[in-house]
Each structure stands twice: as structure tokens, then as C-alpha cells.
ZATIFI-307486 format. One record per residue: x, y, z of N, C-alpha, C in turn. Coordinates in steps of 0.05 Angstrom, whole numbers, padded with zeros to 5 digits, always signed. Layout:
% residues N
XYZXYZXYZ;...
//
This chain:
% residues 434
+00745+02266+04198+00737+02267+04170+00707+02260+04167;+00693+02275+04151+00665+02270+04148+00658+02247+04130;+00633+02240+04130+00624+02217+04113+00628+02222+04084;+00624+02247+04075+00628+02253+04047+00656+02246+04038;+00676+02254+04054+00704+02249+04047+00710+02219+04045;+00698+02204+04064+00703+02175+04064+00691+02162+04039;+00667+02171+04032+00654+02159+04008+00670+02167+03983;+00680+02191+03982+00695+02200+03958+00722+02188+03955;+00732+02175+03976+00759+02163+03975+00756+02133+03975;+00762+02121+03952+00759+02092+03950+00776+02082+03927;+00782+02056+03928+00794+02042+03905+00772+02036+03886;+00774+02047+03862+00753+02044+03842+00755+02018+03826;+00780+02012+03818+00784+01987+03803+00813+01978+03806;+00816+01952+03803+00842+01939+03804+00847+01926+03777;+00872+01928+03767+00879+01914+03743+00895+01889+03751;+00887+01866+03741+00898+01840+03749+00928+01840+03743;+00942+01823+03758+00971+01822+03756+00980+01811+03729;+01002+01820+03719+01014+01810+03695+01044+01805+03700;+01053+01781+03695+01081+01775+03702+01094+01758+03681;+01120+01756+03683+01137+01740+03665+01165+01750+03666;+01183+01738+03651+01210+01747+03649+01211+01770+03629;+01207+01794+03638+01202+01817+03620+01219+01841+03629;+01223+01859+03610+01235+01885+03617+01214+01907+03617;+01190+01901+03606+01169+01921+03605+01141+01909+03611;+01136+01901+03635+01109+01891+03642+01088+01912+03637;+01065+01905+03625+01044+01923+03618+01017+01912+03629;+01000+01931+03637+00974+01923+03648+00954+01945+03641;+00929+01937+03638+00907+01955+03631+00883+01952+03649;+00870+01975+03654+00845+01974+03669+00822+01963+03652;+00803+01949+03665+00780+01939+03650+00762+01961+03640;+00760+01983+03657+00742+02005+03651+00758+02031+03649;+00749+02051+03634+00764+02076+03632+00768+02089+03659;+00791+02102+03661+00798+02117+03686+00782+02143+03686;+00772+02151+03709+00757+02176+03712+00777+02199+03715;+00771+02221+03701+00788+02245+03702+00792+02254+03731;+00818+02259+03738+00824+02269+03765+00831+02248+03785;+00825+02222+03779+00832+02201+03798+00862+02196+03798;+00872+02183+03819+00900+02175+03821+00903+02146+03811;+00927+02140+03801+00934+02113+03793+00958+02104+03809;+00955+02084+03826+00978+02073+03841+00988+02048+03827;+01014+02048+03822+01027+02026+03806+01047+02012+03824;+01042+01986+03828+01059+01969+03844+01075+01951+03825;+01102+01956+03823+01119+01941+03805+01136+01922+03822;+01138+01897+03815+01154+01878+03831+01167+01858+03812;+01189+01846+03822+01203+01826+03806+01218+01808+03826;+01224+01784+03817+01238+01764+03833+01268+01768+03828;+01282+01779+03847+01310+01784+03844+01320+01803+03865;+01346+01803+03868+01359+01820+03889+01372+01845+03877;+01367+01851+03852+01379+01875+03840+01359+01886+03819;+01368+01907+03805+01351+01919+03785+01336+01943+03796;+01324+01958+03778+01308+01981+03787+01288+01988+03765;+01268+02005+03773+01248+02014+03754+01258+02040+03741;+01261+02039+03715+01271+02063+03701+01249+02084+03699;+01224+02075+03691+01203+02094+03688+01176+02079+03688;+01154+02094+03692+01127+02084+03689+01113+02104+03671;+01100+02094+03650+01086+02110+03631+01059+02098+03625;+01041+02112+03611+01016+02101+03603+01006+02112+03576;+00985+02101+03567+00974+02108+03540+00961+02135+03540;+00957+02148+03563+00944+02174+03565+00965+02196+03569;+00991+02189+03568+01013+02209+03572+01011+02221+03600;+01001+02207+03620+01002+02216+03647+01030+02215+03658;+01035+02231+03679+01062+02232+03692+01061+02215+03717;+01081+02198+03721+01083+02181+03744+01109+02188+03759;+01107+02189+03786+01130+02194+03803+01133+02170+03822;+01158+02162+03826+01164+02142+03847+01159+02154+03874;+01144+02141+03891+01137+02152+03917+01152+02138+03940;+01168+02118+03934+01184+02106+03955+01209+02095+03943;+01230+02091+03959+01255+02079+03948+01250+02050+03940;+01266+02040+03922+01264+02012+03914+01271+01995+03938;+01255+01975+03943+01260+01955+03964+01271+01931+03950;+01297+01925+03955+01310+01902+03942+01313+01880+03962;+01303+01857+03955+01305+01833+03971+01303+01808+03954;+01295+01785+03964+01290+01762+03948+01269+01769+03926;+01249+01784+03935+01230+01797+03917+01233+01827+03920;+01235+01841+03898+01240+01870+03899+01216+01885+03888;+01213+01910+03896+01190+01925+03888+01194+01955+03890;+01178+01970+03876+01176+01999+03880+01148+02008+03872;+01138+02029+03885+01111+02039+03880+01113+02067+03867;+01097+02071+03846+01095+02096+03832+01066+02106+03832;+01062+02132+03830+01035+02143+03830+01032+02165+03809;+01009+02165+03796+01001+02187+03779+00978+02202+03794;+00981+02227+03798+00960+02243+03811+00944+02258+03789;+00918+02260+03791+00902+02275+03773+00904+02264+03744;+00897+02239+03741+00900+02226+03715+00880+02237+03694;+00888+02235+03669+00869+02241+03648+00849+02218+03645;+00824+02225+03639+00804+02204+03637+00806+02188+03611;+00796+02164+03612+00795+02147+03588+00808+02120+03592;+00808+02104+03571+00822+02078+03572+00851+02082+03579;+00862+02064+03595+00889+02068+03604+00905+02042+03606;+00927+02041+03592+00946+02019+03593+00972+02029+03605;+00982+02016+03625+01006+02026+03640+01029+02007+03636;+01053+02018+03631+01077+02002+03626+01099+02011+03645;+01112+01992+03658+01135+01997+03675+01160+01988+03660;+01180+02005+03657+01205+01997+03644+01226+01991+03665;+01236+01967+03665+01256+01958+03684+01284+01961+03672;+01304+01960+03690+01331+01965+03681+01341+01943+03662;+01330+01919+03664+01337+01897+03646+01316+01875+03650;+01318+01853+03636+01299+01832+03639+01300+01821+03668;+01277+01819+03680+01274+01810+03708+01256+01787+03710;+01264+01766+03724+01247+01743+03727+01222+01749+03743;+01199+01740+03734+01174+01744+03747+01167+01773+03752;+01174+01790+03732+01167+01818+03735+01137+01821+03732;+01126+01839+03748+01097+01841+03750+01089+01870+03755;+01065+01877+03747+01055+01905+03751+01026+01903+03758;+01018+01916+03780+00990+01916+03789+00981+01945+03792;+00957+01950+03785+00947+01978+03784+00922+01981+03802;+00919+02004+03813+00895+02012+03828+00887+02040+03821;+00862+02044+03812+00851+02071+03808+00838+02079+03834;+00845+02103+03844+00835+02112+03870+00824+02140+03867;+00801+02145+03879+00789+02171+03880+00795+02186+03906;+00794+02212+03905+00795+02228+03929+00822+02233+03941;+00844+02227+03928+00870+02233+03939+00878+02261+03933;+00890+02274+03953+00898+02302+03951+00925+02305+03937;+00941+02284+03937+00968+02286+03927+00988+02289+03948;+00979+02292+03974+00998+02293+03996+01004+02264+04005;+01029+02255+04002+01036+02229+04013+01046+02233+04041;+01030+02224+04060+01035+02228+04088+01059+02211+04098;+01060+02186+04091+01081+02168+04100+01082+02144+04082;+01104+02130+04081+01107+02106+04066+01126+02086+04080;+01121+02061+04077+01137+02040+04090+01138+02016+04072;+01162+02005+04068+01165+01980+04052+01177+01958+04070;+01171+01933+04063+01181+01911+04079+01182+01886+04062;+01196+01865+04071+01196+01840+04057+01201+01817+04077;+01197+01793+04068+01201+01770+04085+01194+01744+04071;+01194+01722+04086+01188+01696+04075+01168+01680+04092;+01159+01691+04114+01141+01677+04132+01112+01678+04123;+01097+01661+04135+01068+01661+04129+01055+01686+04142;+01032+01693+04132+01016+01715+04142+01032+01741+04143;+01038+01752+04120+01055+01776+04119+01043+01800+04135;+01061+01815+04148+01054+01838+04163+01072+01861+04154;+01060+01883+04146+01075+01907+04138+01066+01930+04157;+01085+01940+04172+01079+01961+04190+01092+01956+04217;+01085+01973+04237+01064+01994+04234+01075+02019+04220;+01056+02034+04208+01062+02060+04196+01048+02081+04213;+01062+02102+04219+01050+02123+04236+01043+02147+04218;+01017+02154+04219+01008+02176+04202+01010+02203+04217;+01010+02224+04201+01013+02251+04212+00987+02267+04209;+00968+02257+04194+00943+02271+04189+00919+02252+04195;+00898+02264+04204+00874+02249+04210+00861+02237+04186;+00860+02252+04164+00846+02244+04140+00864+02230+04121;+00868+02205+04124+00887+02190+04107+00873+02166+04095;+00881+02159+04070+00874+02133+04059+00900+02117+04059;+00899+02093+04070+00921+02075+04071+00919+02054+04049;+00940+02051+04033+00940+02031+04012+00961+02010+04020;+00952+01985+04023+00970+01963+04029+00974+01946+04004;+00999+01942+03996+01006+01927+03972+01025+01904+03979;+01019+01880+03969+01035+01857+03977+01039+01838+03953;+01064+01831+03948+01069+01810+03928+01075+01784+03943;+01060+01763+03936+01063+01738+03950+01041+01718+03941;+01033+01701+03959+01012+01682+03954+00985+01695+03954;+00965+01682+03942+00938+01692+03943+00928+01691+03972;+00919+01713+03983+00910+01713+04011+00882+01703+04014;+00876+01693+04038+00849+01685+04044+00834+01706+04060;+00849+01725+04072+00837+01747+04087+00858+01769+04091;+00848+01793+04098+00865+01816+04104+00859+01824+04133;+00874+01844+04142+00871+01853+04170+00845+01867+04176;+00838+01868+04201+00814+01882+04210+00815+01912+04203;+00793+01922+04193+00792+01950+04186+00800+01956+04157;+00810+01936+04143+00818+01939+04115+00797+01928+04096;+00795+01940+04073+00777+01931+04052+00794+01915+04031;+00787+01890+04027+00801+01874+04007+00790+01880+03979;+00808+01886+03961+00799+01894+03935+00803+01872+03914;+00818+01851+03920+00820+01828+03902+00833+01805+03918;+00832+01782+03907+00842+01758+03921+00864+01745+03905;+00877+01759+03887+00899+01748+03872+00925+01751+03887;+00946+01737+03878+00972+01743+03888+00979+01772+03882;+00996+01784+03898+01002+01813+03895+00977+01829+03902;+00966+01825+03925+00940+01836+03934+00942+01865+03941;+00921+01880+03936+00919+01908+03944+00894+01910+03963;+00898+01924+03986+00876+01929+04004+00878+01958+04013;+00857+01969+04024+00858+01997+04033+00840+02001+04057;+00844+02024+04070+00826+02033+04091+00828+02063+04093;+00806+02075+04101+00804+02104+04105+00804+02109+04135;+00822+02126+04144+00825+02132+04173+00812+02158+04181;+00806+02161+04206+00795+02186+04216+00811+02198+04239;+00834+02186+04245+00850+02196+04267+00880+02189+04262;+00897+02207+04272+00926+02201+04271+00931+02177+04287;+00948+02159+04277+00953+02135+04293+00974+02117+04279;+00976+02093+04290+00995+02073+04281+00979+02050+04268;+00985+02044+04243+00969+02024+04228+00987+02003+04215;+00976+01979+04214+00991+01956+04203+00973+01942+04182;+00985+01934+04160+00971+01918+04140+00978+01889+04144;+00958+01871+04143+00962+01843+04148+00947+01826+04127;+00959+01803+04121+00946+01784+04103+00947+01757+04115;+00927+01741+04110+00928+01712+04118+00935+01697+04093;+00960+01687+04092+00970+01674+04068+00992+01654+04075;+00997+01634+04059+01018+01615+04065+01046+01627+04063;+01066+01613+04073+01093+01622+04072+01103+01623+04043;+01116+01645+04036+01127+01649+04009+01145+01673+04010;+01160+01678+03989+01174+01703+03987+01154+01725+03983;+01156+01746+03999+01137+01768+03995+01152+01795+04000;+01140+01815+03989+01150+01842+03991+01127+01861+03987;+01126+01883+04002+01104+01901+03999+01108+01928+04012;+01086+01944+04012+01088+01971+04022+01061+01980+04033;+01062+02000+04051+01038+02015+04058+01044+02044+04051;+01024+02057+04039+01026+02085+04032+01002+02100+04045;+01007+02122+04058+00986+02138+04071+00983+02164+04056;+00960+02167+04042+00954+02191+04027+00934+02209+04042;+00940+02234+04044+00920+02252+04057+00897+02257+04039;+00873+02259+04051+00848+02263+04037+00838+02292+04042;+00827+02304+04021+00812+02329+04025+00829+02353+04029;+00855+02353+04021+00872+02377+04023+00884+02382+03996;+00870+02395+03978+00880+02398+03951+00907+02411+03950;+00923+02402+03930+00950+02413+03927+00948+02442+03917;+00964+02459+03929+00964+02487+03921+00975+02490+03893;+00967+02511+03879+00977+02517+03852+01007+02521+03854;+01021+02516+03831+01050+02517+03832+01060+02546+03832;+01044+02565+03824+01054+02592+03820+01049+02609+03845;+01068+02627+03850+01064+02647+03871+01074+02674+03860;+01064+02695+03870+01073+02722+03860+01098+02732+03874;+01107+02717+03894+01131+02725+03908+01156+02716+03892;+01160+02729+03869+01181+02720+03851+01206+02737+03852;+01227+02727+03839+01252+02741+03837+01249+02762+03815;+01255+02787+03821+01253+02808+03801+01224+02816+03795;+01205+02809+03814+01178+02818+03811+01161+02799+03794;+01171+02777+03783+01156+02759+03767+01142+02738+03785;+01126+02721+03772+01116+02697+03786+01139+02677+03790;+01136+02657+03806+01156+02637+03809+01143+02610+03816;+01159+02589+03815+01150+02562+03822+01151+02559+03852;+01127+02554+03864+01124+02548+03892+01127+02518+03895;+01151+02509+03904+01157+02481+03905+01153+02469+03933;+01138+02482+03950+01136+02474+03978+01116+02451+03983;+01101+02443+03963+01079+02424+03968+01085+02397+03955;+01097+02378+03969+01104+02353+03956+01079+02338+03947;+01081+02321+03926+01104+02315+03910+01106+02331+03884;+01103+02356+03886+01103+02373+03862+01131+02375+03850;+01132+02381+03825+01157+02385+03811+01151+02391+03782;+01169+02404+03768+01167+02408+03739+01184+02388+03725;+01172+02374+03706+01185+02352+03692+01191+02362+03664;+01217+02362+03657+01225+02372+03630+01226+02348+03610;+01228+02324+03621+01230+02300+03603+01259+02292+03600;+01264+02275+03580+01291+02265+03575+01305+02285+03557;+01313+02308+03569+01326+02329+03554+01353+02336+03566;+01371+02345+03548+01398+02353+03556+01412+02332+03573;+01412+02307+03564+01427+02286+03579+01457+02288+03574;+01469+02308+03585+01497+02314+03580+01516+02292+03590;+01536+02287+03574+01558+02269+03582+01578+02284+03599;+01595+02270+03613+01614+02282+03631+01634+02300+03617;+01637+02297+03591+01655+02314+03575+01643+02340+03566;+01617+02344+03571+01603+02368+03562+01604+02390+03584;+01615+02413+03578+01613+02435+03597+01585+02447+03599;+01578+02458+03622+01551+02470+03625+01551+02488+03649;+01530+02505+03649+01524+02523+03672+01495+02521+03678;+01488+02519+03704+01460+02519+03713+01457+02544+03731;+01435+02558+03727+01429+02582+03744+01400+02581+03753;+01396+02593+03776+01368+02595+03786+01367+02615+03808;+01344+02628+03811+01338+02643+03835+01324+02625+03854;+01332+02624+03879+01319+02606+03899+01313+02622+03924;+01292+02614+03937+01284+02624+03964+01277+02600+03980;+01296+02590+03995+01291+02565+04011+01281+02573+04039;+01258+02563+04046+01245+02570+04071+01254+02553+04095;+01265+02530+04089+01275+02512+04111+01295+02492+04099;+01312+02483+04117+01331+02462+04109+01316+02435+04106;+01326+02417+04089+01314+02390+04089+01324+02375+04113;+01309+02354+04121+01318+02337+04143+01345+02323+04136;+01358+02313+04156+01383+02299+04152+01380+02276+04132;+01398+02275+04113+01397+02255+04092+01377+02260+04070;+01363+02283+04070+01345+02290+04049+01356+02314+04033;+01340+02325+04015+01350+02347+03998+01328+02365+03990;+01335+02391+03985+01319+02410+03970+01329+02411+03942;+01316+02396+03924+01327+02394+03896+01321+02420+03881;+01342+02431+03869+01339+02453+03850+01333+02441+03822;+01351+02423+03813+01345+02407+03789+01361+02381+03791;+01351+02361+03777+01365+02335+03775+01355+02320+03751;+01373+02304+03739+01363+02284+03719+01373+02256+03727;+01380+02252+03752+01391+02226+03760+01369+02204+03759;+01377+02180+03755+01359+02157+03754+01345+02154+03781;+01321+02142+03781+01306+02138+03805+01318+02117+03823;+01336+02100+03813+01349+02079+03828+01378+02077+03821;+01392+02059+03835+01420+02056+03830+01426+02050+03801;+01448+02061+03790+01470+02074+03803+01466+02105+03805;+01442+02115+03801+01435+02143+03803+01452+02161+03784;+01456+02151+03759+01472+02166+03740+01458+02192+03732;+01474+02213+03728+01463+02239+03719+01478+02262+03732;+01466+02285+03731+01478+02309+03743+01456+02325+03757;+01464+02340+03778+01444+02353+03794+01456+02375+03812;+01438+02393+03820+01444+02417+03837+01423+02419+03858;+01431+02419+03884+01411+02417+03905+01422+02430+03931;+01405+02431+03951+01412+02442+03977+01410+02419+03997;+01432+02415+04012+01433+02393+04031+01423+02401+04058;+01424+02382+04078+01412+02386+04104+01426+02407+04121;+01450+02416+04112+01463+02439+04125+01455+02465+04113;+01439+02464+04092+01432+02488+04077+01452+02496+04057;+01472+02479+04051+01493+02485+04032+01486+02476+04004;+01495+02492+03984+01492+02484+03956+01509+02460+03950;+01499+02442+03935+01512+02416+03931+01509+02407+03902;+01531+02399+03890+01532+02390+03862+01541+02361+03861;+01528+02345+03845+01538+02318+03840+01536+02312+03810;+01557+02300+03799+01558+02291+03771+01565+02262+03773;+01546+02244+03766+01547+02216+03776+01548+02196+03752;+01567+02178+03753+01565+02154+03737+01554+02131+03755;+01566+02128+03778+01556+02108+03798+01560+02121+03826;+01539+02124+03840+01541+02138+03866+01558+02122+03886;+01562+02097+03881+01578+02080+03900+01607+02088+03899;+01618+02094+03875+01647+02098+03873+01656+02114+03849;+01638+02127+03835+01647+02139+03809+01631+02165+03805;+01638+02186+03819+01624+02211+03816+01640+02235+03826;+01632+02259+03818+01642+02284+03829+01621+02295+03848;+01630+02303+03872+01613+02317+03891+01627+02342+03901;+01614+02365+03899+01626+02390+03908+01604+02405+03924;+01613+02417+03947+01594+02428+03966+01602+02456+03974;+01582+02474+03975+01587+02501+03984+01589+02502+04015;+01592+02526+04025+01597+02529+04054+01580+02550+04067;+01558+02559+04053+01541+02580+04063+01512+02569+04065;+01499+02573+04087+01471+02565+04090+01453+02584+04073;+01439+02573+04053+01421+02589+04036+01392+02586+04045;+01387+02571+04066+01359+02567+04075+01352+02588+04096;+01350+02613+04087+01346+02635+04105+01321+02652+04097;+01304+02640+04080+01279+02653+04071+01284+02679+04056;+01307+02681+04044+01313+02704+04027+01319+02695+03999;+01314+02712+03979+01321+02706+03952+01351+02707+03948;+01361+02686+03934+01389+02685+03926+01391+02677+03896;+01411+02687+03882+01415+02676+03855+01439+02658+03857;+01435+02633+03848+01456+02613+03851+01464+02603+03823;+01488+02595+03820+01498+02584+03795+01519+02563+03800;+01521+02544+03782+01541+02523+03783+01552+02519+03755;+01578+02518+03753+01591+02514+03727+01608+02489+03728;+01609+02475+03705+01625+02451+03702+01639+02452+03675;+01665+02446+03674+01680+02451+03650+01684+02426+03632;+01672+02403+03640+01674+02379+03623+01700+02364+03627;+01714+02370+03649+01741+02358+03653+01739+02331+03668;+01716+02323+03677+01712+02299+03694+01728+02301+03720;+01732+02326+03729+01747+02331+03753+01732+02350+03771;+01734+02346+03797+01721+02365+03816+01733+02393+03814;+01758+02395+03805+01770+02422+03801+01755+02438+03780;+01740+02424+03763+01725+02438+03741+01698+02447+03750;+01690+02444+03775+01664+02452+03785+01667+02476+03803;+01650+02496+03798+01649+02520+03815+01620+02526+03822;+01616+02536+03846+01590+02543+03857+01590+02572+03864;+01570+02587+03855+01568+02616+03860+01542+02622+03876;+01544+02640+03894+01521+02649+03910+01520+02680+03908;+01499+02690+03896+01495+02719+03892+01519+02731+03879;+01529+02718+03858+01551+02728+03842+01578+02724+03852;+01581+02712+03876+01607+02709+03889+01614+02679+03889;+01639+02672+03881+01648+02645+03881+01649+02635+03910;+01637+02612+03916+01636+02601+03942+01662+02587+03950;+01669+02589+03976+01688+02569+03987+01674+02542+03985;+01689+02522+03976+01677+02496+03971+01693+02473+03984;+01680+02451+03989+01694+02427+03997+01688+02405+03976;+01706+02386+03973+01702+02365+03954+01692+02340+03969;+01669+02330+03960+01658+02306+03972+01670+02281+03958;+01673+02283+03931+01684+02260+03916+01696+02270+03890;+01717+02257+03881+01731+02265+03856+01740+02240+03842;+01721+02223+03834+01728+02196+03823+01714+02191+03796;+01704+02212+03782+01688+02208+03758+01705+02198+03734;+01699+02174+03724+01712+02164+03700+01692+02151+03681;+01668+02145+03690+01649+02131+03673+01628+02150+03661;+01611+02139+03643+01590+02155+03631+01569+02163+03652;+01558+02187+03649+01536+02196+03667+01509+02195+03653;+01509+02185+03628+01484+02183+03612+01472+02155+03615;+01446+02153+03619+01433+02127+03622+01404+02129+03612;+01395+02107+03601+01367+02106+03592+01348+02111+03615;+01327+02126+03610+01306+02131+03630+01311+02156+03646;+01332+02172+03641+01336+02196+03656+01314+02217+03649;+01304+02230+03670+01283+02250+03667+01292+02275+03683;+01294+02298+03670+01302+02322+03684+01278+02333+03699;+01281+02338+03725+01261+02350+03742+01272+02375+03755;+01255+02394+03759+01261+02419+03774+01244+02419+03800;+01258+02421+03822+01243+02423+03848+01236+02396+03860;+01245+02374+03849+01239+02348+03861+01256+02327+03847;+01253+02302+03856+01269+02280+03846+01253+02255+03845;+01254+02241+03822+01241+02215+03820+01252+02196+03841;+01234+02181+03853+01242+02161+03874+01244+02173+03901;+01243+02200+03904+01245+02213+03930+01226+02236+03932;+01204+02235+03917+01187+02259+03914+01175+02270+03939;+01172+02253+03960+01159+02262+03984+01179+02275+04004;+01205+02272+03998+01225+02282+04017+01246+02299+04004;+01248+02299+03977+01269+02314+03964+01258+02338+03949;+01233+02346+03955+01222+02370+03943+01236+02395+03954;+01236+02416+03937+01248+02441+03946+01230+02455+03966;+01240+02460+03989+01223+02472+04010+01225+02503+04007;+01214+02512+03986+01215+02541+03980+01207+02547+03951;+01219+02568+03940+01211+02577+03913+01235+02575+03895;+01229+02571+03869+01250+02571+03848+01240+02589+03825;+01258+02605+03815+01252+02624+03793+01276+02626+03774;+01270+02636+03750+01291+02642+03730+01312+02620+03728;+01302+02596+03722+01319+02573+03719+01329+02571+03690;+01355+02565+03687+01366+02562+03660+01390+02544+03659;+01394+02530+03636+01417+02513+03632+01431+02523+03606;+01457+02526+03608+01474+02536+03586+01494+02515+03579;+01502+02514+03554+01521+02493+03545+01550+02502+03545;+01556+02522+03560+01583+02532+03564+01588+02539+03593;+01613+02542+03600+01620+02553+03626+01617+02583+03626;+01598+02594+03640+01594+02623+03641+01616+02634+03659;+01626+02657+03652+01648+02669+03667+01639+02680+03693;+01658+02685+03711+01652+02697+03737+01639+02724+03734;+01649+02739+03714+01638+02766+03709+01609+02765+03699;+01603+02746+03682+01575+02742+03672+01557+02737+03696;+01565+02718+03713+01548+02710+03736+01546+02733+03756;+01568+02748+03761+01567+02770+03781+01548+02792+03772;+01544+02795+03746+01527+02817+03736+01497+02812+03739;+01489+02787+03745+01461+02781+03747+01448+02792+03772;+01425+02803+03769+01409+02815+03792+01380+02814+03784;+01362+02821+03803+01333+02822+03796+01327+02840+03773;+01343+02860+03768+01339+02878+03746+01357+02873+03722;+01373+02852+03724+01391+02844+03702+01392+02814+03700;+01370+02802+03690+01368+02773+03688+01383+02762+03665;+01390+02736+03665+01404+02724+03642+01387+02727+03617;+01400+02732+03595+01386+02736+03570+01391+02711+03552;+01372+02706+03534+01375+02684+03516+01396+02690+03495;+01415+02672+03491+01434+02674+03469+01438+02646+03459;+01457+02642+03441+01461+02616+03428+01469+02594+03447;+01478+02601+03470+01487+02581+03490+01467+02574+03511;+01444+02587+03511+01422+02580+03529+01406+02558+03517;+01406+02535+03531+01392+02511+03521+01363+02509+03531;+01358+02518+03555+01330+02521+03564+01329+02543+03585;+01306+02556+03587+01302+02577+03607+01273+02579+03614;+01267+02578+03640+01240+02580+03650+01238+02605+03668;+01220+02623+03661+01215+02646+03678+01194+02641+03700;+01178+02620+03696+01156+02612+03715+01137+02636+03720;+01131+02651+03700+01113+02674+03703+01087+02670+03687;+01080+02644+03680+01056+02639+03665+01031+02648+03681;+01032+02644+03707+01010+02652+03725+00987+02633+03726;+00987+02612+03709+00965+02593+03710+00973+02568+03693;+00957+02547+03695+00961+02524+03678+00982+02505+03690;+00990+02486+03673+01009+02465+03682+01035+02465+03666;+01039+02484+03648+01063+02485+03631+01081+02509+03638;+01107+02504+03641+01126+02525+03643+01140+02526+03615;+01137+02548+03602+01146+02550+03574+01176+02558+03573;+01190+02543+03555+01219+02548+03551+01223+02573+03535;+01237+02592+03546+01241+02618+03532+01266+02617+03514;+01280+02594+03513+01304+02592+03497+01299+02590+03468;+01275+02583+03460+01269+02577+03432+01273+02548+03424;+01282+02531+03443+01286+02503+03438+01260+02487+03444;+01240+02500+03455+01214+02488+03460+01215+02464+03479;+01233+02466+03498+01235+02445+03519+01217+02452+03542;+01191+02453+03537+01172+02461+03558+01171+02440+03580;+01166+02449+03604+01164+02431+03627+01135+02430+03637;+01128+02407+03648+01100+02402+03657+01100+02398+03687;+01082+02412+03700+01078+02409+03729+01068+02380+03734;+01080+02368+03755+01076+02339+03759+01047+02332+03768;+01032+02352+03778+01005+02346+03787+00987+02366+03773;+00972+02358+03752+00955+02377+03737+00935+02391+03755;+00932+02417+03751+00914+02433+03768+00889+02439+03753;
//
């Protein structure tokens, strides 16, 4: 990495920690945020349960969780806004309930591409916290080390200390792929933290590609952590029937335990309430309708690998019965042979803080992105018939009627908005402004 890239990548300002027994800790930068910079938000609380529902700010920027919640004596999660709007900025984290010693710390960072190379979280109680090592995959990375604990007197060699308060943030810019560890000199206390490795100097590609279904443009979802965010819309209860349809072209299977998300509105943390349609590590279409992922959900799985770099039209219907028998999965108009993963749904699937995303998932944005293209996405408030679904083709796309609740053609060709063709004005916003 050249000198210019190193100079352009830096922590610009830190917002001092704010804590208390709160459900919505809020913090503000002393100076206005520069347009295009990233905002890294470190949320922590003293407790062994709970989760971050959402992170928002006064500039209406979009934040995505970039690592799973780390639950321990002290718990934490890190969220990031890429390409922030410029101006004064106050950031609020909404927690699942009141949490003792809840805290939020902010860092404004220049020069991030939006590629999260790697992330690692850890916790402990010993003196001189050590987080790592983390192994990077790119030469040009900025490493952000975040730690909740005692005020440190020093940080590790090669790191730049940005403040000396408890819940310290430090960073370093690397020039080679390698193994890196963040260290602090501090007394023994409960601590929890993370390292995040962001690639520098590789701008995120635009969301649109011309390789669309039926000759239109489509959403290119191959560049994490991209996704289209619809907001808190269509939070259907388990008694509501619905149909979801999309054209997909999956270029590769996700790794074991990961997913190619088609759409989801599940919470970023436990109990992961909501409903979703995705492709699993076998390349199979997968549906979950969740009250609590531990013991109260429907899971239904297809039996055909769709990750073959070809366009397919997929659909999933649910009849509102709270039963796996009420779920059907279709591939190119044909009802799939299916297996049942779970059939235990009895509780509500609606929860505060749900955000519908297409092509990615909050809390898993670096690993659950759709490794391919998505086009002609729609949600309907009825069970569409097998005949209706079988008739769909690139020359016979679903049409708007009274039962279409949202529909995205992804053929805008530019900008950050996917416009809802249903007439309900449920427009979606690309997660990383271009």
C-alpha cells in the first residue's frame, strides 16, 4: 500500500464513552462528520444476556452489525455505517431492554472501502487484555481494536492510541497479509472487545448489473456488506399467509454454517424472531419462520442445488397455519421435494427492531450476503397458487395486483434507491451509498 492510502486511512475523531443503566445509550461527535467517512459504533453492556436491536443516528445513516454479539460478563457488538452523510451526528443504540452499564463509543474513520476482511471478538478478566491474533486476507487493511475495560496506560506496538478512556479504541494500517494482535496495558477487570480488519482502497462496486432476469438490470449482491434495506415493513405475524418470489443467480454456495440471504427480517440477535428465505451451504433453498430459534420455529428445506451460476425463479408460500405443512418451496415453477428442519412454531414472530433486508442480514453482513444476483423480488399477502407460480418466466413476470405488497424490479440503473412498483411506496435503500 502506498503512502497516500496510509495517510487517507485514519481515525478522525472519537466520541467519549457514555454509560448508565439505559436501553438507548446515545453519543455525539464533537465535530461534524465528513461526507463519505465510516462510523464504527462499539456498543457494550455489563451482563450475560441481551442484544442490540438497532443503531441509528441524526443523519438517517444506515448501520449494519458487522460481527455476532459477544455475550460474557461484559457483552458487546460492533456496528458500522459506510459512506456517512456529512454534518453533526448523534448516534443511538437501542438495546433489547435496560442494561446495566450500557455504553456506546464512536469512531469516525476515513478511507475505508466497505470490505470487512475479518473480525474477531474476545473477553476475559485478566490484566493487560489481548485480542487476537486476527489473520488478514488483504495487504491493505486498517485494523480497529476496541476494548471495554479499565483505562489503559499503553497499547501494543504498531498501534496508534486514539484515546485513554475506558473502552479504548486503537488502530493500525497494515501493508502485508499477516497475523495481528491488539494489546492494552491495563489492570485486571472485566473486559470484552473486538478487532475488525477493513480493506483500504478497493471501492465497493455499484449494486446494479445488466445481467438481469428477463433482460432488466438486477441487484449484484456479491460484494459484502451490501444489501437493500426496506426498513420495518411487512412485519407479518405467524397467522398471516404470504408468498415471496425472486429471480436469483447464485454464483457459489456459502461456506458451512453461513447463508446466501434472499430476504430476511429476523432480529440481529437472539431469539432471531422473523421470517426469511435463503440458500444454505448445500445450495438448497431454505425457509425459516421464527419465534425463537432455540425451540420455536418452522424450518423447511429444498433438495436441489441452486448455486449453479444460472438464473432461477424461486418462490415460497406460507398459509398462516403455524405448521411446516403450510410451507411450500418452488424452483422454476415446480414444487420442490422438501425436508422439515423444525415444526414447533407457537409464539409470535413479530419483535421490535425488525428490519427487512434483501441480499444480506443484520449481524452477519460479512458472511450472509447473497453470492450472486437477485432480481424481480416481490412479497404478496396471499398464498399464490401452483399455477400462478408455474406461469412465471422471463417474458411473463409477476404483475402488480391488490395482493402485491412490495415489488422491486432493480432496473433503476443508478443511485441508491430500489423503487417499490406495488404502489405502497416501500422503497428500499442500498446499504452503502454510491
